[in-house]
Structure formats: structure tokens, C-alpha cells
N, C-alpha and C positions, 0 to 999 in steps of 0.2 A: 481451367487447365487440369486434365486428368494425368496422374503420374502412377507408375507401377509401384508395387510393394517394394521392389528392390531399389527403385529410384527414391522412394520415400525414406527407406532405411539409410541410403547413402547420404541424403540431405540431412536428416535429423542426427545421424551419428557425428556429423561435423559440428553440431551445435555444442559449444562449451561455454557455459556461463553459470556462475554460482547460484543464480536465481531461476534456473531452468532445470526441470526434472530430466535426469539422464534416461535415455532409452537404452536398454541392454540388449535387445534383440527382437526377432520375430519368430513365431511358431507357425509353420506352414503345414503341419501335419493334422490340422483340424479343418472342418468344413468352413469355419470362419477364422480368418487370420487373427492370431492373438499377438498383441504387443506386450513386451516385457519391459516394465519401467522399474527404476529404483524405488525402494519402499520409502515413503515419506510418512512418518509415524503419527503426526497429529491431524491428518486429514484435511478437509477442505475449509477454506476461509469462510465460505457461506454458512457453515455450521456455527461458527463463533459469532458471526454477525447476527444471525436470527435466533440463536439460543439465548433467551433473555436471562437465563441463570448463569451464563458464562461471564467470567471476569476478565478474560484475556484482552478484550478490546475496550475496556472501561477507562482507559487513559489515552490521551491524545498522542503521547510519545510513541506508543506501540502502533497506533493507527497510521501515523505519519511514516514510520519506518517501513511498515508493510506496503504502503502505497508507493514509497520511493523504490523499494526493492522490485516490486512488480513492474513499475514504469521502466526501470533500468533493463529488465529482461526483455520487455517488448521493444524498447529502443534498440537493443542488441539485435533482435531478430530482424528489425526493419533496416538497419543501417550497417551492421558489422558482421552479420552472418554471411556466408557465401554458399549458395545464392541467398539473396535477401528473401525473407519469409513474411507473408501476411498470415497471422494466426487464424483469423476469421471466426473464432469462437471464444473471445476473451470474456470471462465471467467469473464471479467469486467461487463457483464450484470447481473451476479449473485452476484455481490458485491454491496450492497445498502448503501446509506449514510443517516444518521439520521439528526435531527435538527441541530446538531453541526458538521455535515459532518464527523462523526465517522463511520468507515467502519463496515459493518455487512454482513458476508457471508450468502447466502440464497440458496434456491432451492435444496432440498435434495431428489428429486424424483428419482434420479439415484444413490443414495448412495449404497455402498456395505459394509456390516459389516464383519469384520474379527476378528479372535481371536488375543489376545494381542501379541502372539509370532509368528504370521504369518505376512508375508509381501505382499502376492500376493493372487489373486482370479481369477479363470477361468471365462471367460465371454462368454455366448452363443451368445450374440449380442454386437456389439461395442457401447459403451456409450460415450457421449461427443459431442463436437461441432467442426466442421471443422475449422481449423486455430489454435485451442487450443489443438487438439488431439495429444497425445503422439505417435510418429511414431512407436516406438517399440511395443506399445500396439496394434496399428492398424495392425501391421504385424503378431504378435504372438497370439493375442486374450487373452493374460495374463495381467490382470489389476493389477497394483502395486501401493504402496504409491508414488513411484517415477513418476507415471503417473500424479498425482496431482502436483508434483514438476515441471514437464515439463510445464503443463498448467499455473502454477503460474509464471514461467519464461516468458511466452508469455505476461501475464498481466504486468509484470515489464517493458517489452519492450514497451508496449502500453503507460504506464505512462511516460516513458522516451522520447518517440518519437512522441506520438500523432497519430501514424499510426494505420490503421485497419489491423488486422492479415490476412484478406483475400484480402487486396489490393496488387497491383503490382507496382513495380518501374521500369521504363525504364532506363537501363544503357547506357553508351556512345556507347557500341557495339550494341545497339538496342535490346539486350536481356532483357527480363522482369523477375524479381524475386520477390518473396513475402517478407513480412515484416521480418520474422525471418532470412533467409539467408542474406538479405540486412543489417540487424543489425549486424550480426556476421561478415560480410564482412567489415563493417565500423570500427569495433574494430580492425580487422586484419590490415587494411590499415591506421589506426590512423586518420580516418575522422569522428569519432564518435561525436565530438563536433558540427559538422555541422548539425546534424539531431535531436538535442534536441528540445523539445517542449516548452521550457520556458527560460527566461533570468536567467543567473547564476549570483549570487550576487558578488562572489569573488572567488579567487583561492582555498581557503579552502573548499568552497562549491563544486567546481568542482572536487576536490579530492574525496569527498564523493560520488558524482555522478559516478565517474569512478569506484569506489569500487562496487557500486550497479550494474553497467553495467557488470562488470566482474562476479559478482554473478549471474546475469541473464544468461550470456553465459554458466556458469556451469550447471544451471538448464536445459538448452536447449541441453545438450549433447545427442547424439543419443542413447548411451547405458545407460540404467537406473542405472546400478551399478556404473557408473562414476559421477552421479549427487549427490549433497549433499542431506541430509535428510531435511525435513521441520523444524526439531528442529534446525539444523545448520543454515538454512536460517533465521529463526526467531531470533535466537541469534545474528546473524551478523547485521540484520536490527535494532534490539533493541540497540546494541552497538553503531551503527552510530547515532541513534536517541538521545541517552544519550550524546554522544560527541557533537552533534549539540546543544542540550539544554544547556549544560555547556558552550559552546562557546558563545552563545548569552547572557546568564546570565552574563558571565564575561565581555563581550563587553558593555552591558548595564550599569554594575556597573562602568566600567572605564569612560564611557561617563557622568554618573551622578556625579562621583567624580570630573571630569574635570570641569563640569558646576558649581558645588558647590565651587570648588577652585577659579574659576573666580569671583564668586559673593560674596564670604564670606569676602574678604579683605576690600572692601569699599562699603558704601551705602550712599545714599543721602536722607536727611530728610528736610522737609519743616516745619519751626517753625513759627507759627503765632504770630505776635506782634500786638499791638493795632492799628497801622496805616500802618504797613509795613510788608512785608514778606522777610525773610532772608533765603537763601539757604546755608546750612551748610554741608560740606563734613566731614564725621566721619570715623575714622579708627576703625572699629568694634573690631578687634583683640586687639588693645591697650585699647580700651574703656572698654572691659570686662576683661582686665588684662590677656589675653591669649597670 
């Protein structure tokens, strides 16, 4: 479906979500139309995934938050924007990070508007990026919301493994396979833990990661009808994020209570006398009558 520049601006100007980059306008006074977006200071997520010296994504908490924020934005485009929007080029290079490393989905030049009760759109030309492209869409030419789901699944694998979607891994058999089949094979062979891109804090965190890995594998199913919706993906990531926040809040409270318990029973006071100093040990609980 082809839309004019003014139709595009009208559609994207209605998009209001904290995890979507705002478009400020169009410049039509040049040979090539220029889009003016808000400035997002920390650049693309892809840089932090593939820059091995970066520490931004070296903990699971940050990775999960960015994944949940991105999923929330795509779910909004699919289900809550008016009209509904298929992004059609979801990839880590189109996910920007602001001053606080909050995720913002960007680059809507390939967007396809659809009616709220529709799920698909015919495409006269294949949109998207190699490595992220839904194989079903590439084969049929039918773009669907599930095409974005597949591309988001690729982004999840990037976050988990730090691999490039277009890179190849040499197997023991000397066969070379790309990131997605390598990831799916690692899950099937229970070797997934060996290809993670970060240190895992504890077994509880590992359980969360395994849930997300399984979610990614569902997003990457060949048949679009077998993939979850972005609403389901977003809800699952939000659920895990809330569990994680509650876990760390509870753990911090327990540590604080433990420290307070150790320090509240006794304290040492220095009492100054005219010519001497006496160190006195005081039972604070008895002193205050508690």
C-alpha cells in the first residue's frame, strides 16, 4: 500500500507513545524528502549489542527492560494506534536509546497502515532488512503484523547472544549456519547457556532468561499463524520485568533488615571527661526500654 508524504505525516503525527521516537515534521524543499525526528542522544541499540567494549548491556536487568519497552511500542503500533501500523523494518538499528537508555522505536519510512480489523497487507515490493526479514513474508509477499513479531524475535536473540543476524557460525561438521538457526539449535540441544552475551547473576535470573529465549523461539516460527501476537509478547515481558523488580526490592529489603539487625543491638559511644576518655558499650535496646 503506497501512501503520500502528507498521509504519512498525518499517520505518524498521531503516534504518541513514550517508546516511539517523535517525528517533528517533513522538509519538502529538497530533491529528497527529509524527515525531522526528535534527537535521541545515545544512538542505536545495535551499537551497544555489537560493541564488545560496551558495558551497557552486560546485565540482564537492562536487557529485559529494553526488550519490554520495545515490545510495548510495537504492540501499541499494532493494536492501539489509529490506524494500526505494521512497522515492517524492526531491527536493533531502528531502536534508539535516550539519555537514560530508554528504548525508542524509530524509522517509519517503511510503515504500512492497515484497518483495525485487518491483519495483513499486500506488498508490491519486499520491505525490511536481510537477517530480520520474515521468511513467510519474503516467500508470499503478504506483510502481516506477525512479520514484525518475527523481526522482534531476531532482536531478542541479538540481545541474548550479542551475535549479528547476518553472521555465520562454523559447526563441528564444518557446516556454517546463521544466527537464528544456531540459536534455535542451541535451545534444542540444551546448550543455550553457553552462548549468552552477559554474566548471569543467579539461578532465578537464569530462569527468566530461559523464558525469554523460549519466547524468542516462538516469535521465530516459520508459520506466522503459530507466532504469538505482539500483545502477548509485550505482556509476557512486562510480567517478567515486574517479577524481577519485586525480587530485587524484596532482596534489598532483606539485606537492609539484616544490616539494621546487626547494628541496632549495640553501639559504642565515646564520652569526654575533663582529663580522660572512657569507651562505654551501651545496649541500645535496653537503654531505650525496648
